[in-house]
N, C-alpha and C positions, 0 to 999 in steps of 0.2 A: 231469202227471210231481209226484208227491208230495211233501208236504212234506220238507226235511231239511234239518240245520248235519253239515259235514262238517272236522276238523279234519286242519291235517298237523303234521308234527313236528318239528327242528332242521337250521337249515339252516345252516353255519359262514360266515361275514362279518367279514374282517380278525381271525380268528382268536378271535372268540367265539362262540359257540353260541346261535344266538337261536334261542326260542321261536313259526314260523312258523303264519298256520291260515290252512286253506282250506278258506274258505265255501261251500256246495253248494247242489243243486237247488234248491230249493220254500223252505221253513224256514230253513234257517240249519245250520253246521255246525263242527265244530270238524279240523282239518284238523290234521295229523299225519302224518309217515310210517311205514306200515305197522308195526308191532311183529313184532318175532323173534314167529315158529310158536309155540306152546302147546307144552310137553313132554307136556301131555297127549295120550290117543290121538287120533285123529282121527275113532274114533268116538262120544267122548264130546260132550254139548251142555249147558253148563250151564246149570241150569234154577235162572231166578231168582225171587227170594219175601220179602215186604216185610218188612225187618230195621229202617227206622227211620220214625219218622211225626214231623211239626214243624209247624207251625206252620199252611205253608203248603207243604210238599213232604211228597210217600211217598217215602221211597229204597226199590230193589228191586235187589237183591242173590243174587250164589253164594256162588262161593267166593272173593269179595276180602273179607277181614277185616274187622270189624266197625268193629273203629275207624276204618278208611277211610273207608267209607262215612256214619259220620257226621261225619268231618274235612268232609269234601264237603259233608253236611247243615245242618254250623254256619256251612260259610263262608256256602251261599245262605243262608237266616235272615238273617245279618248283611247283603248288601248289601241284603234286598228291600226294604225302604223306602226307602233309596237310590237304588237303580235307579228305583224307581216313582215314586221324588219326579226326578226329574233326566227324566222320560222324561213328564212331567204325566199319567200313567194314576194311578186312583182306587183300583183294585185290581184283584188279575187271580185267576183261579182258581186251587185247588190242582193241585200240578203232580208229575206222576209222571216220578219219575228212575228209570232202568233201567241198570245198571251189570253188565261182563262185563268178568272175569278173564279166562276163556278167552278164546284169540286167535278161533282155531276157531270157536268159537258165537257169537261177535259177531258174526263176516264173512261167518257165515254169515249169518244175519236180515239185516243191512246187505245181502244180494246178494237174500237172499230180497222184498222188500223195496219194494229197487231196479229187480227184471230187474236186476241190473248189478253188478260189485263196481270201491270206491271207496276208493282208500286214505286213508281218514280215521280219526280217534279219538272223531267224538262228531257225531253229526246229529241232529236233533229231525223228530219226526214232525207236529207240528202246536201251539199255544200252550197246550199243558199237557201235552207228552212229551217230556222229553231220554233221548235213549238215549247210553250211553258207555263208551269201553275204558280199563281202567286202564293208564295208560301217560305221559310224561309227569308233567303237573304239572294231578293229576285235578280238582282245585276250582277253580281258575282257566279248565279246560274249561267244569266246570258253569257256574259264573258268564256267561261268554261267552257259550253256549248258553243261559242263562233269559234274557239280554237282546235275544239272537234274538227269544222269547218271547212279552217284551212287547211290546218294537217294531212287533208286530202286532197287541198293543192300539189303534195310532199309527193305526197305516194296516195294514187286512187283506190288504191287497196290493203289499206293502215288499216280501218273501222275492225275495232275489236280484232286487230290481226299482228301480233299477241293482242290480249286485252290490257297487261302490264304494263306494256311501253303507249299503248292507245291512252291510258286514263293516265298515266304516269306523265307523256307531251302535257298535256289538259289540266297537271295540277300543279305542275312547276313552272308553265308558262302564265297563269290566274295566279303565281304566288297565293298556293292554299293549303302554305305552313301547317304543320302539327306536329309538335316539337317532341322529341321524342321520349320524354322523356314523363311523357303525359300517358304515354301508352305501353301498359303496363307486361306487354306480353314482349316486349323489346328489352323492358327493363330487364327482365327477366333471362333476360337471352335468349326468347321463345321468336326468332325473327322466321317467315313464311319463306318459302321457295319460291321461286317464278308461275311452278306449278299449279302452288296456290294461287298464287296471285289473278291466274288465267282462270280461276271454279266458275260457275255460274254464272253466271251476270242479274239474277233472282234473289242471290245470298244477299250476305249481309260481310264483301270479300274484306280485311285488310288492306286494299291496295288503295283506301282513298285519303287513310291514315297513314301508310308512307311512299304513296307514290312523290309525291314533291323530293321526298329526301333520297330518294334512286335519280331525280330528274337532276336535283342540285351533284348529285355527288358523279354522275355522268361526266357533266359541263366543265367539272371541278378535275377531276383525272382524268378525261382525256381531251377536252375541250372544245367547241359548238359546232365544227364540221363532220365529227364521229356523230356527237346526238343526230343531227340530221341527216346524216346517212346510215344511221339503223332506224329511222322512219323510213328511207327509201327502200329500205329492203325488208321492211319487215321482221326486226330486231337479229343482223346479224350477226351474237357474238362473236363468231370465232374469228369471219371477213373481215372485219369491219372493228375490233379493238381488241381481233386476236388471242381472245380465254374462251373458255369453255360457260354454260350457264354458273355451274359447281364455281367453279373459280371468281367471276362475277362477282355472283352471291356473300363468298367468303370476302371479297375485296368493298362489298356497298357497307355487310357488314364490320367489318372494322372499322370504315371511315365514320358512321353515323357512331361507333362505341370511343373512335375520338373526340370524334367533332363535339357531341354530343350527353355522348353516356362518361364521359370518365372524369 
């Protein structure tokens, strides 16, 4: 299965509109429900060319306004040193960022790449290429995918392995916080298990709503070194933290209740 990252869009929670991320297949993805079809002809194929070059990123676009591309590049550059530092990575190769404005062109390429259609507005083909569809918060989506790419420097076999930690790392490092009080299932005490968070990548998994709090819990309770060690080991909870999955789930639930729901 090729490397990837997919992002879903929005889901309403207690009257609030939340950006939810759907991680995809191998490398990483940005989630978001599919955007409306492009008004351009179905026969149109958006051609991308290099539009913005920065110290660490080269951004390709087609019909996307140059200002939008520059903003995404600026956000990526601004977050670059922090993300590498927090993940303990000394350097990362230059990253190609491909951004489509035309929905049909984007999904045609996504389907060609994967051999099937995924309702997502972002994915990565490897540690050095991000692919995004304009929609939602493009800058946030781009950084989310970049975190996925850098986490592969820590563990090249990390992509969706396991999915719950793969997305937790990107959501936490990108600051994609969703307050637990906005999540009715958490308020009602229906916390998902790690197995449920590892569900089908093309489903509306709650990982995009709770992943930040899981990352915050790990760093707050155990520290950043164990957080990175979990990435390195593919979430060896027993070996790194000395707890079973059930014990980890119970501790995270207690943390969320005490910090956000009490």
